[in-house]
Structures are given as C-alpha cells and as structure tokens.
C-alpha positions, 0 to 999 in steps of 0.5 A: 637836729644836725650837728656841724663842727664847722660851717665850711671844710676846705680841702687843700692849702694852696692859693685856692684853699687859703684864698677862700679860707681868708675870704670866709674867715674874714667874713666871720664864717667858721671854717677849717682847712686840711692840707696834706703837706707840711708847708713850706713845700716847693711848687710850680706856678711861680708867676702871677698876673695882675688880677690877683692884686684885687684878691690880695687887696680884698683879703688884706694881704697886699701889704704883706706881698709888697713887704715880702721881697718877691720880684716885681713883675712889670710885664712879659716878653716872648722870644724866638730865634732869628732862623724861626721868627714870629711874624706879623702883617706889615706894609710889605706882607709878612714881617719877621719879629723875634721879640714881642713884649708889653708892660702892664701899665699900658692899660689901666686895670679897674680895681688894680692900683699897682703897675706890677704883680709878682713872681713868687717862690711858691714855698714862701708865698703859699705859706704866707697865704696859709698863715694869713688865713689862719690869722683871720680866724680859719682853723688850719691842719697841716700834714692831714690828708683827706681820704674822702667826703661822705655825702650819704646824709643829705645836707651834712657832708662829712670830711674823713681823714686820719690822725695818728692812724685813727680814722676821724672826720668832721661834719660841715655845711659845705665842702670846698675842694681846693685839692689842686690837680689831685682833684679829690672830689672830681675823682671821687664823684667821677666829674673829671674830663681829661682834655683831648687837645692839650697833653703838655708836660713840663720839666723844670728846675731853678738856677742860681746866677743865670744872667737875665740880661741876655734877653732883656732889652733894657734894665727894667725888663730883667724881672719880666717873665720870658717865654722862649719859643723853641724850634721843636713843635709846640715846645717852649721855655719859661724864664721866671725870676724867683729872687735877684739871683735865682731863676726858674726854668721850665721846658714845656712840650707835648707828651709824645716828646716826653722821655721816660727815664730820668736820664733821658729826661735830663738829656731832653731838657738840655737838648731842648735848651741847646736849640736856643744857644744863647739861653743854653750858654747862660744856663750852663754858666749858672748853677742848677739848684734842684733836680729836675721836676716834672709835671704832667696831665696839664689840662682837664675840666669837670662835668660840674664844679658845684653841687649840693653842699660842695664847691670846687675851686682852683685846679680842683675845678679846672686846669688850663695849659699854663702858658699865660700864667693862668694857674694861680690867677684862676685859683685866687679868682675862683676863691674870690667869686665862690666866696660871694655865693658861699656867704650868701648861702650861709645867710639863707641856709641854702647850700644846694647847687643852685646857690652857687650858679653865679660862681659856676657861670662866672668861672666857666666863662673865664676859663673858657676865654682862657682856653680859647685864647691859649688855643688860638695862640698854639694854632697860630703863634704869629696871630698873637704877635700881630695882635700884640703889635697892632695898636688896634688890638694891643690893649684888648690882648693885654686885658686878657693877659692881665687876667680880666677874662671873666666879665664877657662871654666872648671878648671882641678881640678873641672873637676876631682872633678866632675868625682870622684863624678860621679864615686861614684854615679855610684858605690854603693860599693865605700867607699864614696858612703854612704857619698853622700849628696842629696841636689845637686844630680841633680846639674850637669844637664844643669839647666840654 
C-alpha cells in the first residue's frame, strides 16, 4: 500500500502557492509548502485588481488586508504627453486625449463588496498570506529549494529537496507547482513555450517623497495606479503607491531597447523618464530607495497546465505582460479555481489529469482573454482610449480591468475591439491606420 507524507505538496510560497495552501488547509487537506527563500523578500507585481477580493473573502484574509495599512486602490489612470496624445473618435473625427481614468465603483462587481482593492509591498503582503496559510493548518518550510519531482512511481510523486546538505523528499498524492517564473515543472517536463510576441523587460525601483499629486486630477486619485506612456515605441512607466510616501516606479520596454551593462541600464531608465519631463522632475526631487532591479522574459505559456498528479498555478502556469496588473490576480484566481478541482479529486481519490479539466479550461479561457485584451491594447492604443471614454463600452472594459475575465470564451467588448483592429489593419485609408503599433501585429494568430 502506498505511503503518503501529505495529500498535497506545493512548490512556492508566493500568492499562488500561499493562496492554494490556504484554500486546501481550510478545507481540511494535509498539505505542505516549500519556499526557497526566507520571507519577507522584495518582489515585483505590487498592484492588485478587485477580483482578488473574492479570494481574500473565501480564505478569511480580507479583514487582515483591510487592517494592514496598504494603500487602497480605487481606480487607474493612463497619461501621455501633449505632443503625443492618445485619441478617440469624437464628433469631429480624431480628438486628442492626454488623460484617461476610471473608478472601480463605476461597475457593480458580483461577489466583491469593496469599491477598492490594494497596492501592496510584496515583501509584507506575501509574508502575511504565507502566515495565514500556516495558521489555517498548512505545513510551511522556508529556505528549502525543491530540486525536482520524481514521477517514476505512478500515482505517487515524490518532491525532492535538500536540508542541511542532505537529500530528502516527501511522497504526496498531488504536486502543485506555484514556483513562479522559475516554472520548475514547466522546465522539468519541457512544457514551457516562450511567447513569440511579447519580449518586454522592466527596470524598477522605489522612491521616497515622490509627489503623486503631479498627475492626479483630484485628491482621491493620489493612490490610483498610473500608467504613463512614453514617446518611445511600446515603452511605458508604472507608478504604484507602496506607502503614503513610497512609490514604485518601473520602466517597461522591448528587449531590443534593454541595455546590457548596469551603467547603461541606469542611463536608459533615466533617459526614458526624461521623455516625460514632469515625471522625471518629480522623481529627481525624490529619493531613490533601492538599486534598479530588472525583470525579463515576461510572457510564456505551457503546453499543459495539469497532468496526472500535478497542477500548475500562477506564474508557473502562465505569465502575460503585466500592463493591467494581471500577475497576482491570475495567481490568486488560479488558486481559487484549482482548489475546487483538487478538493473534488481528494473526495474521489482520482488525481489523474481529467480531474482538473474544469480548472484548466477556466484558466486558459481567462488568460486568453487577458492576452488578447493586452494585444489589442499594444496594437492600437487609441482604441482602448476610445472604448474607455465611450459610454457604450466603458463598463464592459471595466469588467475586464476588474479581473472578471474567466466566465466568457470571448467577451463581446473584446470581440468588438478585435473586429475594429482588423478593419483598421485592412484599410490604409482609415483614420487610425497610422497609429497601429507593430509589437502585436501577429498576436491574434493561434500561437498556443
């Protein structure tokens, strides 16, 4: 008779891993989580979307979030310089727009009873969520790096790792890979497919004392997330509040623009910011708190995200360009959806791949919608602006930006956006044709 040390073994303690550990432990499953680092540790991906609130409520974590003092995120705004405005269709044809915003409260979101979500210091947030999973009954090991998973014995995967230079392992019924962009099982099982379209890189750091009122149109927008477009092709800046006085700033650009040496990267970072003088002046007047960090190889997919005795969640399953704060949202929601199938599998004792088809279908549907929404955005920025401003489409776009992307195979508003993109592509005389971006010119081909 097979011996199992735990029902479920989870690799990685970020939001995906901690989230699923919380769900499973709360339901009574015996689960263990291995995290290679010691928390707290800095991490990128600091702005949440409202769909995360459902997860926090279901695992009993929302009150802790409210009490933690994280800046509350009531909405988002996009800016560009006056010389290179975004556009929308007005009564007189193309009309310039240098500022577009929305508030989450404009659309009632089922299952979400807050008109805000949060910006988070990921060091603090990830530690809180990991501790919450432990309090619910999950066994947590920090500073333990999983080396591989041995699937040679059918139905009895073994997670191998080292402690005190000794090779050890545990037998589990199911492995959940939440290892983030390390994609442990994705690499081990050769499932990972690099995205041929998005090759974005980011340089980011924190600033103390940056005046967030520079771009806010009123006091309530001081804690909005801001996306600032730069006059460099497919390059933009995030502005995310971390505390009342600390702000995360990141420059996202294409790989071909990404300088190789540290000195060149620092120069590129500031050169990019200087293309928006108001932004650069505000940051020059502030204090940089951390050296520049870099993130690369942003977008990839997996040939499969479930198999016999394994499930991938969060960044280990899929990573999409982060312009709409998708990372943590996908991690938390993948934990939410996967936990349902896992609990059902535990009841039936069947941990084969077919037991997780509902999860796989749901996650692929949601990430496909994210991907196509982002692709439209890069292909024709002004189309996004037009739809946000147009009352016929505004709430449908907001639904996507709230993170509700999993319930429809193709949301009507996204279908309409894609249709317009194709019309613009095929008509060189179209008013918008010269505004087409080249980054996602082939994005709607069935890549994966």
